[in-house]
C-alpha positions as CSV (number, residue, x, y, z in Angstrom):
1,M,113.9,124.2,87.3
2,T,112.3,125.5,90.5
3,G,114.1,127.1,93.4
4,G,116.0,124.6,95.7
5,I,119.5,123.7,96.5
6,A,119.2,120.5,94.4
7,C,119.5,122.8,91.4
8,Y,123.3,122.2,91.5
9,K,122.6,118.6,90.3
10,V,120.8,119.6,87.1
11,P,123.8,120.4,84.9
12,Y,125.0,116.8,85.2
13,L,121.6,115.6,84.0
14,I,121.6,118.1,81.1
15,R,125.1,116.9,80.1
16,S,123.9,113.3,80.0
17,L,120.8,114.1,78.0
18,V,122.7,116.2,75.4
19,K,125.4,113.5,75.2
20,G,122.6,110.9,74.6
21,G,121.3,112.9,71.6
22,A,118.5,114.9,73.3
23,E,117.7,118.5,72.6
24,V,117.2,120.3,75.9
25,Q,115.4,123.6,76.5
26,M,115.8,125.0,80.1
27,V,113.1,127.0,81.8
28,M,113.9,128.5,85.2
29,T,111.8,130.2,87.8
30,K,113.4,133.4,89.3
31,S,113.9,131.5,92.6
32,A,116.0,128.9,90.7
33,T,118.4,131.6,89.5
34,Q,119.3,132.3,93.1
35,F,120.9,128.8,93.3
36,I,122.6,128.4,90.0
37,T,123.3,130.9,87.1
38,P,121.5,130.7,83.8
39,L,124.9,131.0,82.1
40,T,125.9,127.6,83.6
41,L,122.8,126.0,82.1
42,E,123.2,127.7,78.7
43,T,126.7,126.4,78.5
44,V,125.7,122.7,79.0
45,S,122.4,122.9,77.0
46,N,123.7,125.1,74.2
47,K,120.4,127.0,74.3
48,P,119.3,130.3,75.8
49,V,117.5,129.8,79.1
50,A,113.9,131.0,79.4
51,I,113.1,132.7,82.7
52,D,110.6,135.6,82.2
53,M,107.1,135.5,80.8
54,F,107.8,138.8,79.1
55,N,111.1,139.8,77.7
56,D,112.8,141.3,74.6
57,L,113.7,138.1,72.9
58,G,110.9,138.2,70.3
59,P,107.1,137.8,70.2
60,I,105.7,136.9,73.6
61,S,102.0,136.4,72.8
62,T,102.3,132.6,72.3
63,R,105.7,132.0,73.9
64,H,104.3,129.8,76.6
65,I,102.3,127.8,74.1
66,D,105.4,127.3,71.9
67,F,107.3,125.9,74.9
68,A,104.3,123.8,75.9
69,D,104.0,122.2,72.4
70,W,107.7,121.7,71.7
71,P,108.9,119.0,74.1
72,D,108.4,115.2,74.1
73,L,108.8,115.3,77.8
74,I,108.9,118.0,80.5
75,V,111.1,117.3,83.6
76,I,110.6,119.4,86.7
77,A,113.9,119.1,88.6
78,P,113.9,120.0,91.3
79,A,110.1,120.2,91.9
80,T,109.5,122.2,95.1
81,A,106.5,122.1,97.4
82,N,105.6,125.6,96.2
83,F,105.6,124.5,92.5
84,M,103.5,121.4,93.2
85,G,101.0,123.5,95.1
86,K,100.6,126.0,92.3
87,A,100.4,123.2,89.6
88,T,97.7,121.4,91.6
89,S,95.7,124.6,91.9
90,G,96.2,125.6,88.3
91,V,98.0,128.8,89.2
92,C,99.8,130.4,86.2
93,D,101.8,133.2,87.6
94,D,105.1,132.7,85.8
95,L,106.5,131.2,82.6
96,L,106.9,127.6,84.0
97,T,103.5,127.2,85.6
98,T,101.9,128.7,82.4
99,I,103.7,126.2,80.3
100,I,102.6,123.3,82.6
101,C,99.0,124.4,82.4
102,A,99.1,124.6,78.6
103,T,101.0,121.4,77.8
104,K,99.6,118.0,76.8
105,T,103.0,116.2,77.0
106,K,104.1,114.0,79.9
107,V,105.5,115.7,82.9
108,L,108.1,114.0,85.2
109,L,108.4,115.4,88.7
110,A,111.6,115.1,90.7
111,P,110.6,116.4,94.2
112,A,113.2,117.9,96.4
113,M,112.7,119.6,99.8
114,N,113.2,119.5,103.5
115,P,111.8,116.2,105.1
116,N,109.3,118.1,107.1
117,M,108.0,119.9,104.0
118,W,107.8,116.6,102.1
119,S,105.8,114.9,104.9
120,N,103.5,117.8,105.3
121,P,99.9,116.6,104.6
122,V,99.3,119.5,102.2
123,T,102.4,118.6,100.2
124,Q,101.4,114.9,100.1
125,R,97.9,115.8,99.0
126,N,99.3,118.0,96.2
127,F,101.8,115.4,95.1
128,N,99.2,112.6,95.1
129,T,96.8,114.8,93.1
130,L,99.3,115.4,90.4
131,T,100.3,111.7,90.1
132,D,96.7,110.6,90.2
133,I,95.9,112.8,87.1
134,G,98.9,111.4,85.2
135,Y,102.1,113.2,86.3
136,L,105.1,110.9,86.4
137,S,107.4,111.0,89.4
138,I,110.7,109.8,90.7
139,G,111.9,110.1,94.3
140,P,112.5,111.8,96.6
141,S,115.0,109.6,98.3
142,E,116.2,109.4,101.8
143,G,119.5,110.8,103.1
144,E,121.3,113.8,104.5
145,M,119.9,117.2,103.6
146,A,121.6,120.6,103.0
147,C,119.8,121.9,106.2
148,D,121.8,119.5,108.4
149,S,118.9,117.2,108.8
150,S,118.2,113.7,107.5
151,G,115.1,112.1,106.0
152,V,113.1,111.7,102.8
153,G,113.4,114.7,100.6
154,R,116.6,114.4,98.5
155,M,116.1,114.8,94.8
156,S,117.0,111.7,92.8
157,E,120.6,111.7,91.5
158,P,121.2,112.8,87.9
159,D,122.1,109.3,86.7
160,E,118.8,108.0,88.3
161,L,116.9,110.7,86.5
162,F,118.6,110.0,83.2
163,E,117.7,106.3,83.5
164,E,114.1,107.1,84.3
165,I,113.8,109.4,81.3
166,K,115.2,106.7,79.1
167,K,112.7,104.2,80.5
168,I,109.8,106.6,79.8
169,F,110.8,107.0,76.2
170,A,111.3,103.2,75.8
171,S,107.9,102.4,77.2
172,S,106.2,105.0,75.1
173,K,107.7,103.5,72.0
174,K,106.9,99.9,72.9
175,K,103.1,99.4,72.8
176,V,103.6,95.7,73.7
177,L,100.0,95.2,74.5
178,K,98.5,96.8,71.4
179,G,95.7,94.7,70.0
180,K,95.0,93.1,73.4
181,K,91.8,93.7,75.4
182,F,92.2,94.0,79.2
183,L,89.6,94.1,81.9
184,V,90.7,95.5,85.3
185,T,88.7,95.7,88.5
186,A,89.5,98.0,91.3
187,G,88.3,99.4,94.6
188,P,85.9,98.1,97.3
189,T,82.2,97.1,97.1
190,R,79.5,98.2,99.4
191,E,76.7,96.0,100.8
192,E,73.9,98.0,102.4
193,I,72.6,97.2,105.9
194,D,69.9,99.9,105.7
195,P,69.5,103.1,103.7
196,V,72.4,104.9,105.6
197,R,74.8,102.1,106.5
198,Y,76.8,99.6,104.6
199,I,79.6,96.9,104.9
200,T,82.8,97.6,103.0
201,N,86.6,97.4,103.4
202,H,89.7,99.6,103.4
203,S,90.5,99.2,99.7
204,S,91.5,102.5,98.1
205,G,91.5,101.3,94.5
206,K,95.1,102.6,93.9
207,M,96.6,99.3,92.8
208,G,93.8,98.6,90.3
209,Y,93.8,102.1,88.9
210,S,97.6,101.9,88.5
211,I,97.2,98.7,86.6
212,A,94.5,100.0,84.3
213,K,96.6,103.1,83.6
214,A,99.7,101.1,82.8
215,A,97.8,98.7,80.5
216,A,96.5,101.7,78.5
217,E,100.0,103.2,78.3
218,L,101.3,99.9,76.9
219,G,98.7,99.9,74.2
220,A,96.0,97.7,75.5
221,D,92.3,98.4,74.9
222,T,91.5,98.7,78.6
223,T,88.2,98.6,80.6
224,L,88.2,99.5,84.3
225,I,85.3,98.4,86.5
226,T,85.6,100.4,89.7
227,G,83.8,100.4,93.0
228,P,83.5,103.7,95.0
229,T,86.8,105.5,95.3
230,N,88.2,109.0,95.8
231,L,90.7,108.7,92.9
232,N,90.9,110.5,89.6
233,L,89.9,108.3,86.7
234,P,92.8,107.2,84.5
235,T,92.9,108.6,81.0
236,G,92.5,106.5,77.9
237,V,90.5,103.9,79.8
238,K,86.8,102.9,79.5
239,V,85.4,103.2,83.0
240,I,82.3,101.4,84.4
241,H,81.1,102.2,87.9
242,I,79.6,99.7,90.3
243,T,78.7,99.6,93.9
244,T,77.8,96.1,95.1
245,T,79.5,92.7,94.7
246,G,76.4,91.6,92.7
247,E,76.8,94.5,90.3
248,L,80.6,93.7,90.0
249,Q,79.8,90.1,89.2
250,K,77.2,91.0,86.5
251,T,79.5,93.5,84.8
252,V,82.6,91.3,84.9
253,L,80.7,88.3,83.4
254,K,79.3,90.5,80.6
255,E,82.6,92.2,79.7
256,F,85.0,89.2,80.2
257,K,83.7,87.3,77.1
258,K,85.5,89.7,74.7
259,M,88.7,90.1,76.8
260,D,92.2,88.6,76.5
261,C,93.0,89.2,80.2
262,L,91.1,89.8,83.4
263,I,93.0,91.4,86.3
264,M,90.8,91.1,89.4
265,A,92.4,93.8,91.7
266,A,89.1,94.8,93.3
267,A,88.3,93.9,96.8
268,P,84.7,92.7,96.7
269,A,82.8,92.0,99.9
270,D,82.8,88.3,100.9
271,Y,79.5,88.7,102.8
272,K,76.4,90.8,102.7
273,P,73.5,91.3,105.1
274,S,70.9,88.6,104.6
275,I,68.1,91.2,105.0
276,K,68.4,94.9,104.1
277,S,66.2,97.1,106.3
278,K,64.0,99.4,104.3
279,N,64.3,102.1,107.0
280,K,67.2,103.2,109.2
281,I,67.7,100.9,112.1
282,K,67.1,102.9,115.2
283,R,69.4,102.8,118.3
284,T,67.7,101.1,121.2
285,G,70.5,100.4,123.6
286,D,70.2,96.7,123.1
287,K,72.7,94.5,121.2
288,L,72.1,94.2,117.5
289,A,72.9,91.1,115.5
290,I,73.1,91.2,111.7
291,E,73.0,88.0,109.8
292,L,75.4,87.8,106.9
293,S,75.2,85.6,103.8
294,P,78.2,84.9,101.5
295,T,78.3,86.8,98.2
296,N,79.0,84.9,94.9
297,D,82.6,84.1,94.1
298,I,83.2,86.0,90.9
299,L,86.4,84.3,89.9
300,K,84.9,80.8,90.4
301,E,82.1,81.9,88.0
302,I,84.7,83.2,85.5
303,A,86.5,79.8,85.7
304,K,83.4,78.1,84.3
305,I,83.3,80.2,81.1
306,K,87.0,81.0,80.7
307,K,88.5,80.0,77.3
308,K,92.0,78.5,77.0
309,K,93.6,81.6,75.5
310,Q,92.1,83.9,78.1
311,L,94.2,84.9,81.2
312,T,92.8,85.4,84.6
313,I,94.8,87.2,87.3
314,G,93.7,87.3,90.9
315,F,94.8,89.2,94.0
316,A,95.0,87.7,97.5
317,L,95.4,89.9,100.6
318,E,96.3,87.6,103.5
319,T,97.2,88.2,107.1
320,E,98.5,84.6,107.8
321,N,99.6,81.6,105.8
322,G,99.9,83.8,102.8
323,I,101.6,81.5,100.3
324,A,99.5,78.5,101.2
325,N,96.2,80.5,101.0
326,A,97.1,82.2,97.8
327,R,98.1,78.9,96.1
328,K,94.8,77.4,97.1
329,K,93.0,80.3,95.6
330,L,95.1,80.0,92.4
331,T,94.1,76.3,92.0
332,D,90.4,76.6,93.1
333,K,89.7,79.4,90.7
334,R,91.9,78.2,87.8
335,L,93.9,81.4,87.7
336,N,97.0,81.8,85.6
337,L,98.7,84.0,88.2
338,I,97.9,85.4,91.6
339,V,99.4,88.4,93.3
340,L,99.8,88.0,97.0
341,N,100.1,91.1,99.3
342,Q,100.2,91.1,103.0
343,P,99.1,94.4,104.6
344,S,101.6,96.5,106.6
345,K,102.2,100.1,107.3
346,D,103.9,100.6,103.8
347,S,101.9,98.1,101.7
348,G,98.4,97.0,101.1
349,F,95.4,99.2,101.6
350,N,95.6,103.0,101.4
351,T,99.4,103.2,100.7
352,E,101.3,104.5,97.8
353,T,103.6,101.5,97.8
354,N,103.2,97.7,97.9
355,R,105.2,94.6,98.5
356,V,103.9,91.6,96.6
357,T,104.7,88.0,95.8
358,I,103.9,86.6,92.3
359,I,102.6,83.1,92.2
360,V,102.0,81.0,89.1
361,P,101.3,77.3,88.9
362,K,104.2,74.8,89.3
363,R,106.8,77.5,90.0
364,K,108.4,78.9,93.1
365,P,106.9,82.2,94.3
366,I,108.6,85.4,93.1
367,E,109.0,88.0,95.8
368,W,109.2,91.6,94.6
369,P,110.7,94.3,96.9
370,L,108.8,97.3,98.2
371,D,108.0,99.6,95.3
372,S,105.4,102.2,94.2
373,K,102.1,100.8,93.0
374,K,102.8,102.4,89.6
375,E,106.1,100.5,89.2
376,I,104.5,97.2,90.4
377,A,101.7,97.7,87.9
378,H,104.2,98.0,85.0
379,K,106.3,95.0,86.2
380,L,103.1,93.0,86.5
381,L,102.0,93.9,83.0
382,E,105.4,93.1,81.5
383,F,105.1,89.7,83.2
384,I,101.6,89.1,81.8
385,Q,102.7,90.2,78.4
386,R,105.3,87.4,78.3
387,M,102.5,85.0,79.4
388,L,100.3,86.2,76.5
């Protein structure tokens, strides 16, 4: 626990965990003790609460390592902006941050803070950094705050946290894709105009990276082919870097032969300059026309070599006639499934969330509500697992 008014919710979570058969060890920061007493938490957890790095309760030399190695899951609830900032920077100035630095177990964040603190770009950067490197998260939700304001910043309710924890343990036990080989593509490609300029698009790679990470978590032997991104690489995944659409095509065709499933979440350029200038094109004040030629259609090439037992999954980002255009792509490229997303302020490129429609042959489209890209990745892989 870190210091925030949402500390009052935590005893309810502990009670549910203990009732469900879990063994719970509480670690509090000193700030957290200002909001709720250690005695309350000891009563519901049936264990002494750990607060200080140094105390008289026995040997202290490896205390933080013992706590780091012991749990199957660490839940930071509430997770304050201060804690996330320290965890992102690797600061170890108390027992909790030292445990976090030393642990190899999964960490679930339940952020809770004032809406202005949550929306602060620094907080968002720190939160995104932690989730990019593998931290799990739930919330925050929107609603009334203790400071008489309203907005996004409320810690998820104890029952929501309890269900999320159960889901984490369920997914870790069910390696439903074990023995399967998955190839995932992500990010944009770049087509050079001259040595300093290129054509690209707004793809961040977040959806593809989320899919690759989820596939590995579900037991698949996963290979990620990625264009240029600013994301941390997912763990447990073989990664191949490419830049151009031609490089992407060559790598996909080479790797696909040994795969059970290809998920083409990358956003390759549809066109490239017909001629690349050897030198930087100088500004003259006159209009400049650049002739573009179409790049090769990778999924059409895959359709020619695809075997019956192999699945190919495509993505379609459309700004108009979404369903019709996606269905045409599904048919033309012999896909088993296509994921349609239509860009908006909260879905598509450079967002943490997405709103997608799942389309398979001879069935009605399935619309999924707005959700995090991480959750959509897991739902998509569960859908694919049933197809396999």
